[in-house]
N, C-alpha and C positions, 0 to 999 in steps of 0.2 A: 478596492476603493472605487467609488461610483462618481461619475462625472456630475458636477453640480449644474443647476439650471442656468446660471449665468454663463458658464462655459459653453453649454449647449447652444444658447442664444448667440454667443460670440461666433461659434462655428457656422451657424446658419447665416450669419451676416457677412462672413468672409467670402465674398463672391468673386473677386478679381484676383487671379493667381499667377504666380511665376511657374514655368513649366519644369518638368523633368528634362534635363539636358543631356541625358545619356551617360554612358560609362566614362569614368575618368581614369587617368593613368596613375593616380596617387600623388604624393607630395613631390615638389621639385627635387631634382637630384641633389643630394647632400643635405636635405632637410628631412625632418621627421614629422609625422602626423601629430596633431595635438592630442590632449588627453581625451579619453572616452567620456562623452557627455550623457549617454544613455545609462541609466542605472538598471542593473539586472537585465541587460539585453539578451543574456543567454538563458534567462528564467531559471537559473540554478537555485534562486531563493523564492521559487514559486511565483506568486503574483505581486510581490513587493514592488512598489512604486508605479504600478500600472492601474489604470482606471478604465471604465467602460460605461456606456449609457445604461439607464435602469432597465431597459427592455431586453438585456442579455446578461450573461455572466461568464467570466473568464475562468478557465480551468487549465492548469499546466500538466502536460504529460509528455514524457520523452523529450524534454527541452523545448517544447512548443507551447505557446499560449493560444488556446483555441476558444472561440466564442461562437455561440449559436445565434445567428442573425435571423430575426423573425421576418416572415413574408408580409407583404401588404403595406410596407412603409412607402412614403411618397418621395422623400428627399434623401440625398446622400448623408446628410448630417443627422438623420433620424436614428442611425445606429453607428456608434463610434467606439474605438478602442484607442488608448493612447497613454502618454506620460507627460506630466507637467514639470515646471521648475527648471527649465534648461536655460543657461546663460549663454548669450551669443554676443559677438563683438562686431561692431560696424566695420565693413570693408574686408572682413575675413571670409575666406571661402571654405565651405564645409562639404564633406562627403557623407551623405546618408546611404547606408546599406541595410537591406533587410531581405529576408527570405519569407515567402508566403505560399500557402496552398489553400485550396478551396474545394468543397464538395460539388460546387456548380460554378460555371463561368461567371466571373464578376470583375468589375473594374475597381481596383484598390486605389483610393485617392489618399495617398500619404502626404500629410502637410507638416511643415514646420512654420509656426505662426505665433503671433501675439495672442495671449489668452484674454485680453480685455480690449475695450475700445482703443483704437479703431479696428481691432482684429486683423491687423496686417498679416498677409500670408507671404513669407519669404520664400517658401517652396510649396508648390502644389503639384502632385504627380497624377498621372492617369495610367496606371499599370494594369495590364490585363492578366488575370490569374484564372486559368481554365482547368485546373486539376492538380497534378503533382507539384511538389515544391519547386519554385523558381526564384532566383535571386535577382535583385535590382540594385543599381547604384546610381545616385543622382548627385550632382555637384551644383551648389548655388552660392552666391555671394550675398552677404547680408547688408542691408542698407541702413541699419540703425543698431544701437546697443539695446540688448534685451537682458533684463535681470531674470525673468521667468517666462521664457517662451515655452511652447509645448509642441510635442510630436503627437500627431493623431492620424488615424486611418478612418476615413468615412466609408461606410459600407451599406448605407440604406438605399432605398429606392427599388428593391427587388420585389416582385409579386410573390415569389416563392421563398420559403426559408432555406438556409444553407449554413454550413459550418466553415468558418474562416480561421486559419491558424498562422501565427507569426513565430519566427525564430531568428536568431542571430541578428538582432537589431543593433545598429551602431551609428553613431554620429560623432565625427571628429573634424577638427579644423586642420588647416595646412594643406588643403586639397588644391588641385590645379584645375580650373574651369576648362573644359574641352572647347575647342573651336568648332562652331557649327558650320558644316559644309553641306549645302543643299544638294540633293541628288538630282542632277539635271539630265541624266540619261544621255542619249545620243546627241552629239554636237550638231547633227543635221535636223533643223527645226522646220516642221511643216504644219499645215492645218490637219490635225489628227482625225477630223471627220471627213473632210474632202473638199473638192473643188467642183464648181459647176462646169458642165461639159464645154460651154462656149465662153467661160469666164477666165480671168487671169489666174495663173497657177504659179505662185512665187514661194520661195523658201529662203532660209538663211542658214549658214553653217558657221560654227565657231571654230576658228583655225588661226594658227600663228603664221600660216603660209603667206609670204609677201606677194606671190604671183597667183594667177588664175589656176584653178584646179578643175579636173574633169569630173563632171557629174553624170550618173547613169540612172535612168528611170527604168524600173523593171515591173512587170505585171505580177499577179499573184503566183504564177508558176515559175517566176524567176527569169523569164525571158526579157531580154533587153528591148525596150520600146522606143527609147530616145536617149540622146546624150548631148552634152554641150559643155561649155566652160563657165565657171563661176566668175562673178565680177567682184574683185576685192573692194571692200568698203572702207576698211580701216577700223579704228577703235570706236565702238558705239559708246557715246558719252553717258547714256542712261544705264548701261550695265557694266562698263569697263571691259567688255569682251571685244577681241579683234575678230571681225567677221567678214565673210563674203556673202553675196546674194546670188540667187540663180532663179530662172523661171523656165517653164516648159509650156507656155501658152499654146503652142502649136498642136499639142497632144489633145485630141478631142474624142477619145475613145472611152466609152463608159466601162466601168468595172470596179471591183473591190480588191483590196490587198495590194495596191500599188506601193512601192517604196522608192526612195531616192538614195543612192549611195554616192558619197563624196570621200575620196582619199581613204577608202577602206571602212568608213563609218556609214551605217544605214539608218534611215529615219524610221519613225513609227509608221505603220501602215495607214493608208487612207483610201478613200473612194473617189471616183470621178463619175458624175451623173447629174441629172436635172432635178431629182426629187429628194435630195439629201436633207433638206431642212424643213419639210412639212412636219415631221415629228417634233422638231425643236419648237416650232410655232405653238403646237398644242401643249407641249410640256411646259413651256415658259408661261403660257396662260393658265394652265392647271395649277401653277404655283399659288394663284390667288384663291382658288377653292380650297386647296390644302391649308391655307392660312386664314380662312374665315373664322371669325369669332361668333359664338352664339348659335352654332348649328353643328349637328353631327356630321362628321366626314365619313361618307359611306364607302364601304368596301367595294360595292358594285361599280363605283366610279374610279377609285384609286387603288384597289387591291387591299387585301387583309393587312399587309405590312403597314400601310399608311392610314388605315381607318382609326378613328378615335371618337370618343364622346364629345358632345358640345361643351364648350368652355364659357365661363362667365355669364351663366344664366341664373344667378342667385340660388343655385343648388349646392348645398354643402359638399365640400368645404369652401366653394366659391362664395365670395361676398357679392359678386356679380355686377353687371352693367345696367341693371334696372335700379331706379331710385338712387342714383349716384350722388353723393354729396360733393361739395367743393372742398378744396383744401381750406384750412382755417384762415379766415380773413378775406377770402375771395368772394364768397356769396353766401346767402342764407336760403337758397332754394336748392332743389334737387332735379335731376334730369334722368329720363330714361334714354340711354344711348347704346342699345345693343347692336350687334352686327358689326359690319366693317371688317377690315383685315388687320391682323396683328402686324405691326410695322416691320419688325426685323427679328433679331434673335430673342427679343423680349416679348411680353404680352401687352405692351402699350399700343395705344391707337392715337395717332397724331394727325391733326387736320392739315398742317403744312406739308407733311410728307404724303399724306393720303390724297391731297389735292392734285399734286403733279402726277401721282401714280394713276389715279382714275382718269385724269385728263388725257394721259398718253394712251391708255386703253381705248378711250372714246375716239381719240384721234386715229388710232389704228383702224377702227371701224369707219370713221368719216373718210379716211383715205379711199375706201372702196366706193365712195359716192362720187369722187372727182377724178381719181387717177386711172388712166388707161391701163388695163392689164391687172389691176388690183382685184384679188379673188375674194369677193364677198361671201361666196358659198362656204369657204373654209372657216368663216367666223359666224355662220348663220345658225339658225335653230336646228339643234341636233348634232352640231359639229364638235362641240367642246365638252369637257368634263364638268358639267354643272347640273344640279338636280332640277333646274327649271326647264330642261329640254322638253320640246313639244308644246310650248305655250304661245307659239307664233311670234316670238321676239328673238332677234339674233342673240345667240348665246353670249357673245361678248358684251352686249348691253345688259343681259341678265347679271353677268359678273360685276359690271360697273355699278348696277343698281344696288348691289349688296353694300358697296362702299358709300354710294351717294346717300342712301337712307341714313347711314351713320353721320355723314357730314351735316345733313339737314338737322339731325337731332342735336347737334352741338351748338346750335344757334341760341343766343340769349333770349329768353322769352320777352314778349311785349310787357311794358309796365316796369321793367327793371332799368336800372341806371344805364347800363350798356346794351340796351335792347337792340337786337339786330346783329350784333357782333357774334363772333364764334369763339368758343372756348378753344384754347390752343391745343389741348391734349387731354387724354383720359388714360390713367395707368395706375399701377400699384403704388400704395403709399411708401413701400420700401422695396428695394431691389430683391429679387428672388434669385435663387441659384440655378445652376444647370446640373442635371437635366430636370425638367418639370413640365409635365403635360398641362395644357390649359385648364382642364377640369379639376386639377388638383391644386390650383393656385388659391391659397387661403387668404391672401392679402386684401386689405380694404382698397377698393377702387375709388379714385378721386378725380374730380374735374379741376383743371388748372385754369388760371386767369385767362380771360379773353385776350386776343392780340389782333393788331391790324393785319399782320401777315396771314393769320388763320382766316380772318374775315374775308380777305380778298381771295384766298384760295376757294372758299365757299362760293363767293360771287362768280369767279371764273368757271369753276366746275359746274355750278348750278346753271349758269347761262348756256354752257355747251350742252349740258344734258337736256335743257329745254327744247332745243331745236332737233336733237337726235331722237328723243323719245316721243315727240309729238305725233308721229305716224302710228305709234304702237300704244301709247298710254297718254292721251291728252291731259287727263287730270294730273298725273304725276308731272308732266312737262310744265303745266301751269304752276304747280306747287314749287317746282325747282326754280322757275323764273321769278316768282314772287320772293322766294328766299334770297335769290341772287341779287335782285334789285335792292331789297332791304339791306342786305349785307354791304353792298357797295355804298349805299347812302350812309350806313353806320361807320364805315371806314373813312369816309370823307369827313364825318364829324369827329372822328378820333384817329387822325392820320399818323400819330406817333405813339401808339399804345403797343410798346414792344414787349416781347417775351423776356423774362428774366434769364440772363445767361447763367445764373447760379441755381436755377430751378432744375436740378438734375438728380434729385433723390427719387429713386424708384423708376426713373425713365429719363430719356434724353431731353436736353433743354431745347434744342432746335430754335435757338435765339437768332433773330435777324433784325438789325436796326437800320436797314435800308430797304424800304418797300416800294421804291419807285418802279421796280420791275413788276411787282405784284399788281400795282395800280395799272400799269400798261397792259398786262395780260388780262386783267378783269375787264378793263374798258374795251379791249379788242373782242373778247367773247360776247360781251353785252351788245356791242355794236353789230357783230355778225348775226346775232339772234334777233335783235329788235330793229336795227336800222336807225335808231334814234340819234339825232344830231348831237345831243349832249355828250355821248360817249365818243363820237368822232372828234369833237373839240378837245376832249380830255386827252385823246391820243395825240392830236396835233400839238398840244401844249406840253406833252411829256418831254422831259430833258433827254429821254432815251430815243425819241423818234428820229429815225434816220441815222443813228449812230451804230454802225455795224458791231464794233467791239463791245458796246454796252448791251446791245440786244442779243448778240451771239458771241459771248466771250470765248476766247481761244481754249479756255479750260473746260468748256461744255456747259450745257444747260444743267440745272440742279435745283433742288428744293428752294435754295436761296437765290436762284438766278433764273427766273421764269419768264422774262419778257419775250424770249424767243418762241415760247408756245403761242403767244398772241400774234407774233409776226407770221408764224407758219399758218395760222388760221386766216389772217388777212391776205396772205399770198395765195391760198389754195381754195378758200370757200367763197362762193359768189356772194358779194355784199353790195351795199350802196356806195362803196368807194368809187371815185372816178377812175377811169383806166390809167390816168397818169399817176395817181397816188398808189394804186395797186402795183404798177410797174416799178415805182420807187421802192416799195417794200420788198418786192421780189428781187430787185437788184441788190438790196441789203443782204437778203438771204443768200443769193448767189455769190456775193463777195466773200461771205463767211465760208461757204462751201469751197470756194476756190482755195482759200487758205488751208482748210482741212485736207483737200485733195493733194495740194502741194506737199503737205507734211507726209502723207502716205507714200509719196514717191521718194522723198528724201530720207525718211527714217530707216534705220538699219533693219528693223523688223516690220516695216510697212504699215504701221498703225497711223491713223489720221489724228495725231495728237503729239504735241511737242511742248508740254507744260510740266510743271512739277507734279510728281506722283504723290497724291494726298489720299485721304480717306475716301474710298469709293472710286478710285481712279478708273476702274473698268467701266463704271457708269458714265464717266466723262467721255471715254472713248466711244461708248455706245451712243450717247447723245449727239456727239459729232457725226456719227454714222447716220443718225436719224435726219439731221440737216442735209447730209449728202444724199440720202435717199429721196428726200423731198425735192432737192435740186435736180436729181435724175428724172423724177416724175414730171417736173415742170418743163424740162428742156429736152429730155431724151438723150443727153450727152453721155456717152459711154464712160468718160473718165470719172464721173461722179459715182456710177455704179461700181466701177473697178475699185475705187477707194473704199466703198462700203465692204466689198469682199475682202480686201486686204486687211481691213480692221477685224473682220470675222476670223481671218487666218490667225491674227495675233491672239485673239481671245481663246482660240481653240488649239493652241500649241505652238504656233510660230512666234515664240517669245523667248527672252533670255533664260527662263526657267524650264522651258520645254513642258509647260504646264497648260492643260486645258482647264480654264477657270469655270467651266460649266459641268455640273454633276451629270454623269451618264453619257457624256459626249467626249470621245477620245480615249486613248489607252491610258493616259496619265491625267485623269480628271480629278478636280477637287472634290472631296467627299466628306470632309470634317469641318464644314463651315459652322460658324458660331450660331447656334440655335437651341432653344430649350427643349423642343420635343423631337427634333431630328438630331439625335445625340448618341449614335452608336459608339463613338469613341469613349464615351463615359459610361454607357450602359449597353451591353451587347443585345439586350432585349428590344432596344429602340432602333429605328432605321437610320440610315444615312439620309441626308437631304434628298428630296425627290428629284428625278431627272429634270433638267432644265432650270436648275437654280444657279445663278451666277454669283461667284464670290466677289467681294469688294476689290481685291487686287492689290498690287504693290502700293505701299504707303511709307514714304521716307520719314514721316514724322513719328512713327513707332509709338503710338499712344497707349498701347496695352503692355502689361508686364512681360508677357511671353515674347512679343516682338522686340521689346527693349532689351531683353536678356539675350535672345538668340541672334538677333539681326543687327546689333550695334555695328556701325561702320559699313553697312551694306550700301552698294551702289543703288540708286533710286529704283530702277526696274527690278532689282533683286530683293526688295524689301517686302517679302511675302512668305508666309508659311501656312500650310494646310493643317491648322490645329484649331480645335473647337474653342479654345480659350483666347485665341488671337483675334479679338473682335475688331481691332483696328485694321487688319489686313484681310480677314476671312469671314466677315459677317455677310449675311444675305438680307436683302430688304425689298419691300414692294416697289420702291422708286428706282431700284437698279434692274429689277426683272422687267419693268414696263418697257424700257427701250430695247431690252433683249427681245421681247416678244415682237415689238415693232420691226426690228431689224430682221428677225427670223422670217416674219411674214413677207417683208419686202424681198428678201433673197429667194424665198420659195417662189414668189411671183416671177422673179427674174428667170428662175429655172424653168418656169412654165411658158416662157417666151415673152414676158412683159418688156424685155429690153435686151439689147446685145451689149456686152461689155468687152473692153479691150484692155490688155494688160499694161503695156507701157513700162514694164519694170526691166532693170538691167539683168544681164546674165541669161539671155534668152537661148532657146534651143536653136 
């Protein structure tokens, strides 16, 4: 039996999946499993009841169904074997069992799903089959009644042909869903990368002990270097863990392989030194070159593993980012909008997310123009992995230019009804699946309706670019400023043109119906660049002006909370502000930093954050660290720098999960983040995310099926899983890596002597 075209399309559209949840113990004691739902699962009757895609053929031999999978397919659903007509009952838990072998390493994506719209996947697995027969068992609970669901195994996406065999396939009800228990490793939690020689050195240990415990610091040879007593904290409300804290600030001896032992438990190894984070700075910034659209990613810059062809250049199968039409009903013109950065795990390009991202990269460069000790050479021409090296322009501005050109191209042309505004986003007409390299994306690309938020992002980023590029490319600086002024005026004419929150087909909605923060940010950047009084008056008249909580929310700056970007510019860049007004804005920034610093002292794991854990919580922590870093630069006060370092400790392992959230940094690093072409978990031929990619982090709202299935009932700071399909906890994005790059640069400058920091944490040596 051959799979029909409608079923193939359904599988291609089934993009969001529930995970394999591991082995189950079987039915509850005293109960029996339900009847077998797979027909001919032992293949005793040949190929009866089984189907496969037209590009292969099933043959039964020795109780196995084997199919020859062709090479050169692009997507997992391009080659499938399966069985239809399976009845499932809502609320029932089922156990899928099967045995598979393969002539080449492959990821078997076994699904149980609806065979027609909306193509719901009740189970989607990612099982590695690397040779001899291996058995799998997965338990899942069904969310609806199905008269005719289907079991299918997706096997496409391999460059080379191989043979895949199934045997002993079974699906029965009456199973017991296993309880997910995260592997948190040692209860002694430290920064798995390490600590600056003269910085604070703090850790946390999970223990039920009511009284202080002795900790011992040992060097790489196991020699005791320091010891002390922990400080009992109590129960951490974010994780439910009972913890103690400790610090060893007095140890200022450089080296690698240090460990801390508490009550017989030993931490992951770490280093002490002054140059631990220069690599993170360059890796975090290389993230942007890796995710460029419209350009070949060269092996000479990133290595063979990460090299790839250019995507979305109107070269088949791409429909491309030249001559892009609008979604129906949006406009009757077309735009050329190549370049820019792929936003996140998908291939979409978004002005609202792109604006804050490029602004923070430019701010990282601008910091080198005003902050004592900021290292401009580390961001200069020839310092980063960009193909524009040697052109006389700082490499970080070259990287920013790739995104800025895209933002300028998204502006509505003159003569149109919404002239001067910016289209909100450009992405595929339909969601694509994982994995998928950009040059293999065959979906139609479309412009989405202009929005006030996107227009103000263009105004702010364009104005900032104008002053920074003027010494290097005056013509581009003038173009950027003209576009920024035009965009700001268009936004004033259309102040409530909001993105549709339901416009989420093929890409994220990024809807924002409060743009007072974007108006504040854009006015600040335009004033800083032009000095014109009209922008200063708009700032003074903003309802946010002088309101610390509005400009710097405790939850951190974000794509929908951008006023703080403008305030940072006004506090740090020389403008026509009066000294009193600049002092007032600086006081607002320092008040926010004081709150973040206080959080870093009072929190069990030292992070400068005390809000709900939502989508991208790690970026909120990082953006609070940016504010703290600016406060340190402005005042020289050690407590601000110490709070930044404690935040970095959290991100790199001193957290409830003992997880480094940055790929390539730490012994227990995230490496299966949600991304379409960094997807080794789904295809062994593809790489893990490149080093320096930060995961979104704990998210108690659990908006993806994997998180919802595995993490239900999790304590807020525990709501994370390093799985490629958990986009709500484990995605990577341009606007999360931007503050990581800023922080890594700041911390590396601290290590170079830009400032002295003091610990101030309990449990000292």
